[in-house]
N, C-alpha and C positions, 0 to 999 in steps of 0.2 A: 633590493627587491627580489622576492622569490616567485616562483611559478606556482606555488601552492596557494589554493584558495582557503582562507580561514574564516570568511564571513559569507553570509548569504548574498547572492547576486541581487535579489529583489528586496527592496526595503519592506520591512514588515513580515518577512518570511518566517521569522522566529515566533511571531505572534499568532500564527494559525492555530485554531482550535484543534484538539485531537481528532475530532470528526473530519475536519477538512484535510488533515494530514493523512488519515486512513483512506479517505476517498481518493486522494492523490496517488497513494501507493496502489490502491485497487485499480485505478485507471491505468497505471503503468503495467500492472500484471496483465490486465485484459488486453492492452495494446500489444504487449510482447507475445501473448499466447491467445489469440482470438478464438481458436477452436478448442480450447482446453475444457475438460470436464470440471464439474464442481470440485471433485477430489483433487485434481491437478491445480486448480485455482487456489484452493485452500492451502495446499502445500507451498506453493509459490508465495502466497500472501503471508503465511507464517514466517517464511524465510526473509522476505523483504521487510516486514514489520520489525522483526528482530534486528535486522541490519540498521534500521532507522531508529532503533531504541524506543519503539512504540509498543506499549502493552495492551493487547486486546485479548479477551478470553476466547476459548475455543468455540463456545456456542455462537458468539458473534462472528467469528471467522467463518464458521460453517454456514451461517445465515447469509453473509455477504457473498460467499463463494457460490451458493445455490442461486442467489438472485442474479449474479453476473452470468451464470451459466444458463439462465432462463428456466430454472427448475423450481421457482417459487412464484 
């Protein structure tokens, strides 16, 4: 037995739609940086999405970041 986790903790976690995964990453970014500007949110979101292996175009990232920052 190893201490490394190789499977999701919750059943069905691999089945989440791209939208749900992106929403989850966005919620984490906002929770970690509640006072961030839209530019800061976009930068963090790009980084976290890349780490998660999720592909989202720059226009969508900008839209999501502006919405989270209350700019839309």
